N, C-alpha and C positions, 0 to 999 in steps of 0.2 A: 647413374654412375656421378651427370653431373647435380642432384640434388648432394650426391654425399660428399664434394668441391665443396660442395657451397656451406653445407652443415661443416666442415676442419675448415677450412678459411677462417670462420672466428675464434673458432680453439684454438691452431694456430698463431692469432693474431696475436689470443690471447696473451699465453706463454712465450710469444716473443717478446710485446711488452711486462711479464714478471722479471724475465731473462735481460731486460736493458732497466728493469726499475733495481735489481738489485748487482749491476755492474756499475751500474750511477751513483748507488748508494758507495759500491766499495773504493771505484776511483773521486767519488765529488768529493765523497767529504773527507778525506786528506789530499786533497789535493789545496780545499779548503781555508781545513785550518795548517798546512802548509804558508799558501797563503798568510795569512792573519798572522801566525808566525815572525814570517819574516817581513812582514810591516807593521809589527810590535818594536821587533830588535831595532827594525831602521831607527824611529822614534825614537831605542833610548838609545842608544848609539852617530845616532847623527853627529860625523866630524869625528868622532874618535875611534873609528877601524876602528879592529876585533883582537879582543887587552887578550897575545901571547903569555902561556905560561913562564913562571922567572926563577930562579933561584928563592925569590927576594915573598915570596907563594905561598910560606911556607909549607910542610912535610902535606904529602899523600895524607888520605884522611883514610883512602881506602881500607889500608889491614888494618888499623888500629876501628874502622868500622865496621868489618868482621868480625871485632875476635870481643864486639862490644854489644853486637846484635844478639849472642846468646845469652847474656846476663842476664838485658835485659827482657828479652822472652821468655827466661826461668821466673826471675823474680817475682814480672806481672801473673805468670802462671803460680807461682807459689802461692803471696796473696789473694789471688781470688779464689786457690781451692779453701787459702782460712776464714777468707770473709764469708763463704757458700755456709761453712762448717756453720756459722756464728748467724745465719740466718740473712746474712746483705748477698743483695744481686750478685756478680761477679768482675762485673764491670766496674763495682769501687772498690774491689781490692786492686782491679793494673789501678786505678786511676792514686789510689793511694800508694800502691809500688812504686809510683812517676814521682810521687813527692822523696817516698825514702831516698830514691837512690840520687834526690836532689841536692842542693847545701843544705838546705833545713837541716838534715839528717848525716848522712854521707860525711856530707860534707864537714858538720860539725865534730864527728865523733871519732873518726876518721880521713882527717886534708887530705894526709898522700893518696889515699884509694880514691878518695873521686878527682881529684887535680894527675893524675892517672888515667881513669877509666876515663875522663872529661873530658880533655885537652883542651883550649880555646878554638885552636883548628876545627876542632871536629862539631862545633856548634852548625854550621852553616850547612854541610853534609845529612843530621841528622832533622832538621826546619827542613830543606827539602823534600826528605820522603813521610814528616808528618803534613804538609801541609798540599799531598798529594796523599796520603793515608783524610784526609781532613773533609777535601774533594770527594771522594767515592763514597764516606762515606757519609753526607753529606748529601750527598745523592740517591747512597739506601734508607735515609728517613724519609726523604721524600715520599722514593717509591714506594716503602713503605708503607706511607699516613692513607689511613684505610680514612676517605673524605666522605664515605657511607655511612662513619658515625655519629655522625655530621645531622644526617636528617633526623627525620622522625623522632628522636629525645622528648618534645614539646617542651613546656616554658620553662620545667626548673631546669633543664642543663643549660639553658640559654639565660636562666638566671645569673647561677654557677661560675658558669663562665667566663660571663665580663665583671662578676663579683672576685671572681677567682684572679684575673689582674689589673680589674679598677684600682683597687682597695690595696696590695701590694704599690702597687706605679705609682697612686700617690703619696704615698710611705716614703718613696725613693725620691721624690721630685723633692717632699722637705726635705727629708736627710742627705741630700747633698746640697741644696740649697743652707747649708747649716755646714758642709765639708765643705765644700767652696773654700771658700776663705784658707782652710788652713792647710787643704788637704789638694786642692786640684793643683796640675801642671802647668807653669806658665804661658798663657799665650793662650788656653785653651777657653771658651767661651762662658756663661752659667748654662747657658740655653745647651748646648751637647752636650754639657757634664751633666744634671740635671735629667735629660734622657738616658743617658749614656747610663748611670747610676739608676731612674727608673725599670728599667729594660731590667736588669740584669739584678731583680727586688720580683722582680713580675713571672721569670723563666718555670718552667719547667719541664724536667727531662723526656720527653717523652717514649725514648729506644726503654731507657731507665725504667722505665716507672712500666714500662709493657712488658717486660722482662720480672719485674716484679710482681705482676701480679701472676704472672702464665704458670712461676714457680707457686706463687701461694693460691693455686689453684682458684683465681680471682675473673680471669679473663674473659669465662661467659658466662654472671653473673651480669646481675643488671647495676651492678655500686661499678663492678670493671669498666665496664663500658659508659656507665657517665666519665670516671674517671680518663680511663682514653679520648673521649671523646670532649673533654675540655681542657685536659692537655695541650690536644691537635689545634684546638683555636687557640688556645695563648700560644702553641709556637708560632703560629701564622703570622697572629700579631706579631709576636716579638721577632722576626726577620722583619715585617714593613715596618718596622719602630728604629730597629737596627741600621737597616737600608738610611734611613734616612740621618740616625748619628752618622755615621760613613759619609754622604752626602754634604751632611753640615761639618765635618771633619779636617774633608779635604775637599770641598770646593773655597777657593776665595772672597767669595758674596756669594751675598742674597740670591742675585742671579743666577752662579753657576749651580749652588743647589739646585733650584727649580728647573733647571737645563737640566741639570743627575738624573730626576725626580720623572721628567717626561720620558727620558731616555729609558726611563725602566721601564715607566709604566705598558708604554709601547713595545716597549721588549717584551713583557708578557704578555701583550692583549700576540704579535705574533707567534709567541709559545703555544698559547690554544688554539689558538685563529687557523695558525700553518703546519706545524709541526707536529704536534700532537695529529691529526691527520693523518702526514706524510709518515708518523712510526706507525701511527696504524696496519695501515699499506703494509710498509714494511716485513712487517709481523708477523701479517695473516696470510702473504705473498710465499712462506716455506719455503726463507732464510734455515737453512742446517745452525747449529750452534755456532760452530769453527766462523760465521761469518758474523751470525746474529751476534755477538761478543765483542767482534773488535769496532765494528757498528755505533753499538750503541757507546762501549768507552768512548770511540772518536767526536761524538757527539756530545757527551759529558766535558769534555775535555774544551770541550771548542765553544761552549753554553758557558759554561766557567771564564775565560778567556772572552767572552761576551761582554757578559757584568764587570767585569775586571777594564777591560778598555771603556765602558761608563763611569767607570769610577765611584762602580759597588764593586762590594768582596767577591774572588770568587765564588763562595762557597752556595752565593742566593742564584747563580747559575746553573750550579753543579745540585741543587733544592731544586730548583723548576725545571728543570728538565724528567728531575728521582716524578714529581706529581705530575706530570701528563707523559709518561710513558704506560703505554697501556695493563694494565694488571688481569688477571684472568688465564691469559694465555700462556701453555704447559712452556714453548718452547721460549719465553722468556725467563719466568722462574726458574727453569735449569740452566741459563745465560749468566743469571743475577747468583747463581748458589756457587761457583768459583769468584767474583769480585767481593761477593761479604768475606766465603771462608779466607780469602786474603787480605780482606781488610780492616776486620778482626782479630785477627791474630798476630800480625806483621807490626801494618801500619797504623795502628790502634794503639800498642804500647809505644811507640816511636813517639807516639801527638803524647801520650800523656808524659809520659821521660823530656821531653823538649816541654812542654809546661811544669813538670817540678823542676826544669834548671832554672827556670825563669819565676819560680816562687820562691822566696828569702824570706819565712818569716822569721829570721833573726833582726829585721831591717826592723819587726815590731821591737826588740827588744824589754829592759824593764819599765819603759817610758807609758805610765798607765794613765797615759792622758789617747797614745794611740792602740789598745788594749781597750779604750772603754770609745772608745769610736770601732773597733772591731764588732762585737759587743753587743754596740745598737745595731747599726749593720744586720746582726742574725737576728738580733730583733725584732725590729722592723719585715723583714722577712718570712721571719717565719709569719709570728701573731699578724702578718698583712694577708697569707694567703692560708695560713689555717686560718683561723678565725671570721677573716670575709670568707672565705669558703661555706664552712662550717654554719656561719647568720646566713650565708644566700639559699642555702640549703634548706634548713627548714624555713624560712618563709617561703617555699617552695614548695614545700606540703613533705621534703622528708624528714620519716624518724630521724633522732634523734641519736641512735647506734652507724647507719651508714653516714649519714653528711657530719659527723666526726669524722668517721674514714675516712671521707673522699678532702675531710682538709689536711689530713693528713698524708693521704697520700701525691697530693698538688704542693706537696709540698718536695718531691724527691727532685733536683737541680741537678745533679750528674755532669754528663758528659756535655750535657746542651749548657751548660752556664761556662761551663768550663772552656769548649768553643768561642761565648755574646767576651768572653774576660781574655780574652788571648787576640780577640778583631782590636776590643780597647787601648788593649797593653800594646800594639804593632801599629796603632792609629797616635799614641796617642796618649790619650782621651784621658786614660791614667795613668798615674804612675807605680814602680814597681811594690810602693809600701802599698795604696792602695790594692794594684791588683792580690798581696798577699793577704792581705782585709778579705775582698771577697774571698778568696782563694780559703777561706777558714769559714768564709759563712756555708760556700758550699761543700764544702766536705762536711762539717755538720747536721747541718738539713737534711743535707741525703743521707745521714749516717741514722736520721732521729727515724726517721719515716719505717724502720720494719721495723722497729721495737715499739714506737708509737702503735701501730696498728695492731699488734697481738697485742698492746697492754689493751686497747679496744674493747678489744673480741673478749678478754676473763672478765672484765669491769663491767661490760653495757652489752645490756641482754638486747636485740631484737622484740617490736611487739609479737611479733609471732614465738620466739624463742628458740628461732635455728639460726646458726653461725653464716648465711649466704641470701641471698633473696633471688629469685631464678630469673634471666632475663627474658 
Protein backbone atom coordinates (compact mmCIF):
# COMPACT_ATOMS: atom_id res chain seq x y z
CA UNK A 1 0.00 0.00 0.00
CA UNK A 2 2.81 2.34 0.92
CA UNK A 3 4.52 1.53 -2.40
CA UNK A 4 1.34 2.34 -4.32
CA UNK A 5 1.06 5.69 -2.58
CA UNK A 6 4.73 6.41 -3.26
CA UNK A 7 4.22 5.74 -6.97
CA UNK A 8 0.99 7.75 -7.12
CA UNK A 9 2.52 10.77 -5.39
CA UNK A 10 4.96 11.69 -8.23
CA UNK A 11 2.24 11.10 -10.85
CA UNK A 12 -0.14 13.37 -8.90
CA UNK A 13 2.60 15.98 -8.59
CA UNK A 14 3.26 15.85 -12.34
CA UNK A 15 -0.46 16.24 -13.06
CA UNK A 16 -0.72 19.19 -10.68
CA UNK A 17 2.34 20.71 -12.35
CA UNK A 18 0.67 20.46 -15.77
CA UNK A 19 -2.52 22.02 -14.40
CA UNK A 20 -0.52 24.85 -12.83
CA UNK A 21 1.30 25.42 -16.13
CA UNK A 22 -1.98 25.62 -18.03
CA UNK A 23 -3.64 27.94 -15.55
CA UNK A 24 -0.51 30.06 -15.34
CA UNK A 25 -0.50 30.47 -19.11
CA UNK A 26 -4.18 31.37 -19.12
CA UNK A 27 -3.84 33.91 -16.32
CA UNK A 28 -0.34 35.35 -16.69
CA UNK A 29 -0.38 36.01 -20.43
CA UNK A 30 -3.60 38.07 -20.44
CA UNK A 31 -2.62 39.90 -17.23
CA UNK A 32 0.84 40.69 -18.62
CA UNK A 33 -0.76 41.84 -21.86
CA UNK A 34 -3.20 44.09 -20.02
CA UNK A 35 -0.41 45.64 -17.93
CA UNK A 36 1.76 46.28 -21.01
CA UNK A 37 -1.16 47.84 -22.84
CA UNK A 38 -1.97 50.06 -19.85
CA UNK A 39 1.66 51.17 -19.57
CA UNK A 40 1.75 51.87 -23.30
CA UNK A 41 -1.49 53.86 -23.12
CA UNK A 42 -0.14 55.80 -20.16
CA UNK A 43 3.09 56.69 -21.99
CA UNK A 44 1.17 57.75 -25.10
CA UNK A 45 -1.57 59.67 -23.39
CA UNK A 46 0.27 61.00 -20.33
CA UNK A 47 -1.33 64.25 -19.22
CA UNK A 48 -3.86 64.19 -22.00
CA UNK A 49 -6.60 62.06 -20.49
CA UNK A 50 -8.93 59.87 -22.51
CA UNK A 51 -10.39 61.35 -25.66
CA UNK A 52 -14.17 61.22 -25.62
CA UNK A 53 -16.11 60.81 -28.84
CA UNK A 54 -17.65 64.05 -30.04
CA UNK A 55 -19.74 65.16 -32.93
CA UNK A 56 -16.59 66.53 -34.54
CA UNK A 57 -14.98 63.07 -34.69
CA UNK A 58 -16.85 62.29 -37.93
CA UNK A 59 -19.36 59.65 -39.01
CA UNK A 60 -19.42 56.18 -37.53
CA UNK A 61 -17.26 54.01 -39.86
CA UNK A 62 -18.93 50.71 -38.90
CA UNK A 63 -21.91 50.84 -41.31
CA UNK A 64 -19.67 51.82 -44.22
CA UNK A 65 -17.14 49.15 -43.24
CA UNK A 66 -19.83 46.46 -43.21
CA UNK A 67 -20.90 47.63 -46.65
CA UNK A 68 -17.38 47.76 -48.11
CA UNK A 69 -16.10 44.42 -46.76
CA UNK A 70 -18.21 42.26 -49.13
CA UNK A 71 -17.05 44.39 -52.07
CA UNK A 72 -13.41 43.88 -51.07
CA UNK A 73 -13.76 40.14 -50.49
CA UNK A 74 -15.66 39.51 -53.74
CA UNK A 75 -13.24 41.64 -55.78
CA UNK A 76 -10.22 39.82 -54.32
CA UNK A 77 -11.86 36.43 -54.90
CA UNK A 78 -12.74 37.28 -58.50
CA UNK A 79 -9.25 38.58 -59.31
CA UNK A 80 -7.64 35.56 -57.61
CA UNK A 81 -9.72 33.18 -59.75
CA UNK A 82 -8.94 35.17 -62.91
CA UNK A 83 -5.20 35.20 -62.26
CA UNK A 84 -5.20 31.49 -61.40
CA UNK A 85 -6.66 30.80 -64.86
CA UNK A 86 -3.72 32.55 -66.52
CA UNK A 87 -1.13 30.64 -64.48
CA UNK A 88 -0.46 33.20 -61.74
CA UNK A 89 -0.58 32.54 -57.97
CA UNK A 90 -3.95 33.53 -56.55
CA UNK A 91 -2.38 35.99 -54.11
CA UNK A 92 -1.10 38.01 -57.09
CA UNK A 93 -4.70 38.48 -58.19
CA UNK A 94 -5.62 39.69 -54.70
CA UNK A 95 -2.76 42.20 -54.78
CA UNK A 96 -4.03 43.52 -58.12
CA UNK A 97 -7.57 43.73 -56.73
CA UNK A 98 -6.31 46.06 -54.00
CA UNK A 99 -4.68 48.32 -56.60
CA UNK A 100 -7.74 48.22 -58.89
CA UNK A 101 -10.04 49.36 -56.08
CA UNK A 102 -7.75 52.28 -55.28
CA UNK A 103 -7.29 55.71 -56.84
CA UNK A 104 -5.08 54.30 -59.61
CA UNK A 105 -8.06 52.72 -61.43
CA UNK A 106 -11.47 53.00 -59.72
CA UNK A 107 -10.71 56.52 -58.52
CA UNK A 108 -9.63 57.43 -62.06
CA UNK A 109 -12.46 55.89 -64.12
CA UNK A 110 -15.32 56.29 -61.62
CA UNK A 111 -14.41 58.96 -59.02
CA UNK A 112 -17.91 59.12 -57.54
CA UNK A 113 -18.00 55.38 -56.77
CA UNK A 114 -14.51 55.51 -55.29
CA UNK A 115 -15.41 58.45 -53.05
CA UNK A 116 -18.61 56.72 -51.94
CA UNK A 117 -16.91 53.38 -51.18
CA UNK A 118 -13.81 54.74 -49.48
CA UNK A 119 -14.54 58.06 -47.73
CA UNK A 120 -11.62 59.51 -45.73
CA UNK A 121 -13.15 58.59 -42.36
CA UNK A 122 -13.05 54.87 -43.32
CA UNK A 123 -9.27 54.76 -43.82
CA UNK A 124 -8.31 54.51 -40.09
CA UNK A 125 -10.67 51.54 -39.51
CA UNK A 126 -9.37 49.74 -42.61
CA UNK A 127 -5.78 50.42 -41.59
CA UNK A 128 -6.26 49.04 -38.07
CA UNK A 129 -7.72 45.79 -39.40
CA UNK A 130 -5.01 45.62 -42.07
CA UNK A 131 -2.27 46.03 -39.47
CA UNK A 132 -3.74 43.26 -37.30
CA UNK A 133 -3.84 41.06 -40.39
CA UNK A 134 -0.24 41.96 -41.15
CA UNK A 135 0.89 40.97 -37.65
CA UNK A 136 -0.91 37.62 -37.87
CA UNK A 137 0.40 37.02 -41.38
CA UNK A 138 3.99 37.66 -40.32
CA UNK A 139 3.53 35.20 -37.47
CA UNK A 140 2.36 32.58 -39.99
CA UNK A 141 5.33 33.36 -42.25
CA UNK A 142 7.69 32.76 -39.34
CA UNK A 143 5.86 29.60 -38.30
CA UNK A 144 5.85 28.15 -41.83
CA UNK A 145 9.49 29.08 -42.48
CA UNK A 146 11.18 25.69 -42.62
CA UNK A 147 14.68 26.29 -41.28
CA UNK A 148 15.47 22.67 -42.17
CA UNK A 149 15.75 23.85 -45.78
CA UNK A 150 18.89 25.73 -44.79
CA UNK A 151 20.73 22.59 -43.68
CA UNK A 152 22.56 20.13 -45.85
CA UNK A 153 22.19 21.96 -49.17
CA UNK A 154 25.88 22.54 -49.59
CA UNK A 155 28.03 25.10 -51.28
CA UNK A 156 25.63 25.79 -54.17
CA UNK A 157 22.90 26.97 -51.80
CA UNK A 158 25.16 29.32 -49.86
CA UNK A 159 26.68 30.75 -53.04
CA UNK A 160 23.32 31.42 -54.70
CA UNK A 161 21.62 32.77 -51.57
CA UNK A 162 24.45 35.20 -50.85
CA UNK A 163 24.66 36.38 -54.47
CA UNK A 164 20.86 36.71 -54.81
CA UNK A 165 20.91 39.04 -51.78
CA UNK A 166 24.24 40.87 -52.20
CA UNK A 167 24.04 41.79 -55.90
CA UNK A 168 20.56 43.41 -55.86
CA UNK A 169 21.46 45.01 -52.52
CA UNK A 170 24.54 46.64 -54.05
CA UNK A 171 22.49 47.69 -57.08
CA UNK A 172 19.89 49.20 -54.74
CA UNK A 173 22.55 51.25 -52.95
CA UNK A 174 23.80 52.64 -56.28
CA UNK A 175 20.22 53.36 -57.41
CA UNK A 176 19.37 55.10 -54.14
CA UNK A 177 22.52 57.24 -54.34
CA UNK A 178 21.42 58.44 -57.78
CA UNK A 179 17.78 58.95 -56.69
CA UNK A 180 18.52 60.63 -53.36
CA UNK A 181 18.80 64.26 -54.47
CA UNK A 182 15.64 64.20 -56.59
CA UNK A 183 13.30 61.75 -54.83
CA UNK A 184 14.25 61.33 -51.15
CA UNK A 185 11.84 62.99 -48.68
CA UNK A 186 13.24 66.02 -46.77
CA UNK A 187 15.07 65.10 -43.58
CA UNK A 188 15.81 61.49 -44.54
CA UNK A 189 19.52 60.70 -44.50
CA UNK A 190 21.27 59.10 -47.45
CA UNK A 191 22.20 56.10 -45.27
CA UNK A 192 18.58 55.41 -44.28
CA UNK A 193 17.24 55.98 -47.80
CA UNK A 194 19.94 53.85 -49.44
CA UNK A 195 19.51 50.95 -46.99
CA UNK A 196 15.76 50.93 -47.52
CA UNK A 197 15.95 50.98 -51.33
CA UNK A 198 18.63 48.26 -51.19
CA UNK A 199 16.40 46.05 -49.00
CA UNK A 200 13.43 46.58 -51.34
CA UNK A 201 15.57 45.40 -54.28
CA UNK A 202 16.67 42.27 -52.38
CA UNK A 203 13.38 40.81 -51.17
CA UNK A 204 11.90 37.49 -52.33
CA UNK A 205 8.33 36.64 -51.29
CA UNK A 206 8.74 33.29 -49.52
CA UNK A 207 4.96 32.63 -49.10
CA UNK A 208 4.09 33.55 -52.71
CA UNK A 209 7.04 31.53 -54.01
CA UNK A 210 5.97 28.49 -51.98
CA UNK A 211 2.45 28.70 -53.42
CA UNK A 212 3.80 29.03 -56.95
CA UNK A 213 6.02 25.96 -56.54
CA UNK A 214 3.13 23.88 -55.17
CA UNK A 215 0.84 24.93 -58.03
CA UNK A 216 3.50 23.95 -60.61
CA UNK A 217 4.45 20.70 -58.87
CA UNK A 218 8.01 21.86 -58.15
CA UNK A 219 7.81 21.90 -54.36
CA UNK A 220 9.35 18.41 -54.03
CA UNK A 221 12.19 18.93 -56.50
CA UNK A 222 15.76 20.01 -55.92
CA UNK A 223 15.02 23.23 -57.81
CA UNK A 224 12.07 23.97 -55.53
CA UNK A 225 14.03 23.16 -52.38
CA UNK A 226 16.92 25.42 -53.45
CA UNK A 227 14.55 28.26 -54.36
CA UNK A 228 12.73 28.04 -51.01
CA UNK A 229 15.99 27.82 -49.06
CA UNK A 230 17.42 30.88 -50.84
CA UNK A 231 14.15 32.76 -50.33
CA UNK A 232 14.17 31.86 -46.63
CA UNK A 233 17.73 33.15 -46.21
CA UNK A 234 16.90 36.29 -48.19
CA UNK A 235 13.81 37.02 -46.12
CA UNK A 236 15.60 36.55 -42.80
CA UNK A 237 18.41 38.86 -43.94
CA UNK A 238 15.91 41.37 -45.31
CA UNK A 239 13.96 41.53 -42.04
CA UNK A 240 17.17 42.05 -40.08
CA UNK A 241 18.27 44.86 -42.42
CA UNK A 242 14.81 46.41 -42.31
CA UNK A 243 15.03 46.41 -38.51
CA UNK A 244 18.22 48.48 -38.88
CA UNK A 245 16.39 50.87 -41.24
CA UNK A 246 13.54 51.27 -38.74
CA UNK A 247 16.04 51.94 -35.95
CA UNK A 248 17.80 54.58 -38.08
CA UNK A 249 14.52 56.22 -39.06
CA UNK A 250 13.04 56.36 -35.55
CA UNK A 251 16.11 57.21 -33.45
CA UNK A 252 17.38 60.74 -33.18
CA UNK A 253 21.04 59.75 -32.82
CA UNK A 254 23.46 56.91 -33.52
CA UNK A 255 23.43 56.18 -29.80
CA UNK A 256 19.67 55.67 -29.97
CA UNK A 257 20.12 53.34 -32.93
CA UNK A 258 22.71 51.32 -31.00
CA UNK A 259 20.41 51.02 -27.98
CA UNK A 260 17.52 49.87 -30.17
CA UNK A 261 19.65 47.22 -31.89
CA UNK A 262 21.10 45.98 -28.57
CA UNK A 263 17.59 45.65 -27.15
CA UNK A 264 16.47 43.83 -30.29
CA UNK A 265 19.37 41.35 -30.06
CA UNK A 266 18.59 40.80 -26.38
CA UNK A 267 14.95 40.19 -27.23
CA UNK A 268 15.90 37.64 -29.90
CA UNK A 269 18.04 35.78 -27.34
CA UNK A 270 15.19 35.81 -24.83
CA UNK A 271 12.81 34.40 -27.43
CA UNK A 272 15.12 31.52 -28.35
CA UNK A 273 16.52 30.74 -24.89
CA UNK A 274 13.42 31.18 -22.72
CA UNK A 275 10.21 31.64 -24.74
CA UNK A 276 10.81 28.72 -27.12
CA UNK A 277 11.35 26.14 -24.29
CA UNK A 278 8.25 27.52 -22.54
CA UNK A 279 6.20 27.12 -25.72
CA UNK A 280 7.48 23.56 -26.16
CA UNK A 281 6.37 22.70 -22.62
CA UNK A 282 2.97 24.32 -23.16
CA UNK A 283 2.40 22.49 -26.43
CA UNK A 284 3.45 19.12 -25.01
CA UNK A 285 1.45 19.55 -21.80
CA UNK A 286 -1.70 18.54 -23.66
CA UNK A 287 -3.49 21.88 -23.85
CA UNK A 288 -6.73 21.48 -25.82
CA UNK A 289 -7.06 23.53 -29.00
CA UNK A 290 -9.65 25.82 -27.42
CA UNK A 291 -7.05 26.83 -24.84
CA UNK A 292 -3.92 26.69 -26.99
CA UNK A 293 -5.28 29.06 -29.65
CA UNK A 294 -5.92 32.07 -27.36
CA UNK A 295 -2.61 31.46 -25.59
CA UNK A 296 -0.68 31.52 -28.89
CA UNK A 297 -2.58 34.57 -30.18
CA UNK A 298 -1.91 36.40 -26.91
CA UNK A 299 1.79 35.56 -27.25
CA UNK A 300 1.80 36.86 -30.87
CA UNK A 301 0.26 40.19 -29.86
CA UNK A 302 2.54 40.58 -26.84
CA UNK A 303 5.63 39.82 -28.92
CA UNK A 304 4.52 42.37 -31.53
CA UNK A 305 3.96 44.91 -28.77
CA UNK A 306 7.40 44.19 -27.32
CA UNK A 307 9.24 44.99 -30.55
CA UNK A 308 7.06 48.08 -31.00
CA UNK A 309 8.16 49.28 -27.55
CA UNK A 310 11.79 48.49 -28.38
CA UNK A 311 11.50 50.83 -31.34
CA UNK A 312 11.16 48.28 -34.15
CA UNK A 313 7.99 47.53 -36.15
CA UNK A 314 5.49 45.08 -34.56
CA UNK A 315 5.81 42.68 -37.51
CA UNK A 316 9.28 41.70 -36.27
CA UNK A 317 7.92 40.48 -32.95
CA UNK A 318 5.17 38.50 -34.67
CA UNK A 319 7.62 36.98 -37.17
CA UNK A 320 10.06 36.04 -34.41
CA UNK A 321 7.38 34.32 -32.34
CA UNK A 322 6.41 32.32 -35.42
CA UNK A 323 10.04 31.21 -35.86
CA UNK A 324 10.33 29.98 -32.24
CA UNK A 325 6.90 28.29 -32.14
CA UNK A 326 7.44 24.49 -32.12
CA UNK A 327 6.57 22.63 -35.31
CA UNK A 328 5.56 19.05 -35.93
CA UNK A 329 2.98 19.05 -33.13
CA UNK A 330 -0.52 18.10 -34.23
CA UNK A 331 -2.33 20.36 -31.76
CA UNK A 332 -0.28 23.39 -32.91
CA UNK A 333 -1.04 22.62 -36.55
CA UNK A 334 -4.75 22.32 -35.77
CA UNK A 335 -4.69 25.60 -33.83
CA UNK A 336 -2.99 27.39 -36.74
CA UNK A 337 -5.63 26.31 -39.27
CA UNK A 338 -8.37 28.80 -38.22
CA UNK A 339 -5.76 31.57 -37.82
CA UNK A 340 -4.49 30.96 -41.36
CA UNK A 341 -8.00 30.78 -42.80
CA UNK A 342 -9.21 33.96 -41.09
CA UNK A 343 -6.05 35.89 -41.93
CA UNK A 344 -5.82 34.94 -45.60
CA UNK A 345 -9.57 35.12 -46.27
CA UNK A 346 -10.48 38.40 -44.54
CA UNK A 347 -7.55 40.35 -43.11
CA UNK A 348 -4.99 40.07 -45.93
CA UNK A 349 -7.45 41.38 -48.55
CA UNK A 350 -7.91 44.40 -46.29
CA UNK A 351 -4.14 44.89 -46.27
CA UNK A 352 -4.08 44.71 -50.08
CA UNK A 353 -6.85 47.29 -50.34
CA UNK A 354 -5.24 49.51 -47.71
CA UNK A 355 -2.03 49.37 -49.75
CA UNK A 356 -3.97 50.00 -52.95
CA UNK A 357 -5.60 53.08 -51.46
CA UNK A 358 -2.14 54.50 -50.80
CA UNK A 359 -0.83 53.67 -54.29
CA UNK A 360 -1.30 56.51 -56.75
CA UNK A 361 0.22 55.72 -60.10
CA UNK A 362 -1.18 59.06 -61.25
CA UNK A 363 1.66 60.72 -59.32
CA UNK A 364 3.99 59.48 -62.06
CA UNK A 365 1.79 61.26 -64.59
CA UNK A 366 3.35 61.93 -67.96
CA UNK A 367 6.72 62.95 -66.53
CA UNK A 368 9.30 60.95 -68.51
CA UNK A 369 11.86 61.50 -65.75
CA UNK A 370 9.72 59.73 -63.15
CA UNK A 371 8.90 56.87 -65.53
CA UNK A 372 12.62 56.62 -66.30
CA UNK A 373 13.36 56.18 -62.59
CA UNK A 374 10.57 53.58 -62.40
CA UNK A 375 12.03 51.57 -65.30
CA UNK A 376 15.51 51.87 -63.81
CA UNK A 377 14.26 50.51 -60.46
CA UNK A 378 12.59 47.60 -62.28
CA UNK A 379 15.78 46.86 -64.22
CA UNK A 380 17.96 46.93 -61.09
CA UNK A 381 15.55 44.67 -59.21
CA UNK A 382 15.02 42.09 -61.97
CA UNK A 383 18.58 41.97 -63.27
CA UNK A 384 20.11 42.06 -59.80
CA UNK A 385 18.07 39.05 -58.66
CA UNK A 386 17.85 37.16 -61.93
CA UNK A 387 21.34 37.59 -63.34
CA UNK A 388 23.02 37.45 -59.92
CA UNK A 389 21.27 34.21 -58.95
CA UNK A 390 21.80 32.59 -62.34
CA UNK A 391 25.51 33.41 -62.57
CA UNK A 392 26.10 32.28 -58.98
CA UNK A 393 24.24 29.01 -59.58
CA UNK A 394 26.24 28.30 -62.73
CA UNK A 395 29.47 29.04 -60.87
CA UNK A 396 28.39 26.56 -58.19
CA UNK A 397 27.87 23.80 -60.77
CA UNK A 398 24.09 23.99 -61.35
CA UNK A 399 23.12 23.21 -64.96
CA UNK A 400 22.00 26.04 -67.26
CA UNK A 401 18.29 25.29 -67.22
CA UNK A 402 17.92 25.08 -63.46
CA UNK A 403 20.20 28.08 -62.90
CA UNK A 404 17.94 30.18 -65.15
CA UNK A 405 14.83 28.82 -63.43
CA UNK A 406 16.29 29.69 -60.03
CA UNK A 407 16.93 33.26 -61.18
CA UNK A 408 13.33 33.56 -62.40
CA UNK A 409 11.85 32.13 -59.18
CA UNK A 410 13.82 34.42 -56.86
CA UNK A 411 12.40 37.47 -58.67
CA UNK A 412 9.01 36.70 -57.10
CA UNK A 413 8.49 39.60 -54.65
CA UNK A 414 4.74 39.89 -54.12
CA UNK A 415 3.33 40.28 -50.65
CA UNK A 416 6.63 40.45 -48.76
CA UNK A 417 7.72 43.42 -50.85
CA UNK A 418 4.43 45.22 -50.17
CA UNK A 419 4.98 44.76 -46.44
CA UNK A 420 8.46 46.27 -46.71
CA UNK A 421 7.19 49.19 -48.81
CA UNK A 422 4.33 49.89 -46.40
CA UNK A 423 6.78 50.07 -43.51
CA UNK A 424 8.95 52.52 -45.45
CA UNK A 425 5.98 54.74 -46.31
CA UNK A 426 4.73 54.71 -42.71
CA UNK A 427 8.19 55.73 -41.46
CA UNK A 428 8.49 58.52 -44.05
CA UNK A 429 11.65 56.97 -45.53
CA UNK A 430 9.98 57.13 -48.96
CA UNK A 431 7.17 59.37 -50.20
CA UNK A 432 4.05 58.47 -52.17
CA UNK A 433 5.80 58.91 -55.54
CA UNK A 434 8.64 56.49 -54.78
CA UNK A 435 6.09 54.16 -53.16
CA UNK A 436 4.11 54.08 -56.43
CA UNK A 437 7.31 53.36 -58.40
CA UNK A 438 8.28 50.47 -56.15
CA UNK A 439 4.75 49.02 -56.12
CA UNK A 440 4.89 49.07 -59.93
CA UNK A 441 8.25 47.27 -59.77
CA UNK A 442 6.75 44.70 -57.37
CA UNK A 443 3.75 43.95 -59.56
CA UNK A 444 5.76 43.62 -62.78
CA UNK A 445 8.57 41.49 -61.32
CA UNK A 446 6.08 39.18 -59.57
CA UNK A 447 3.88 38.71 -62.64
CA UNK A 448 6.99 37.98 -64.73
CA UNK A 449 7.95 34.98 -62.60
CA UNK A 450 5.49 32.36 -63.89
CA UNK A 451 5.80 33.24 -67.63
CA UNK A 452 9.60 33.38 -67.37
CA UNK A 453 9.65 29.95 -65.75
CA UNK A 454 7.37 28.54 -68.47
CA UNK A 455 9.55 30.06 -71.19
CA UNK A 456 12.68 28.49 -69.69
CA UNK A 457 10.95 25.09 -69.43
CA UNK A 458 9.95 25.24 -73.11
CA UNK A 459 13.17 26.56 -74.61
CA UNK A 460 16.02 25.25 -72.44
CA UNK A 461 16.50 21.52 -71.99
CA UNK A 462 17.96 19.95 -68.88
CA UNK A 463 21.07 17.80 -69.42
CA UNK A 464 19.04 14.62 -68.93
CA UNK A 465 16.11 15.90 -70.98
CA UNK A 466 13.70 15.77 -68.03
CA UNK A 467 11.41 18.52 -66.75
CA UNK A 468 12.40 18.10 -63.10
CA UNK A 469 15.29 17.13 -60.93
CA UNK A 470 14.32 14.84 -58.06
CA UNK A 471 15.22 15.92 -54.56
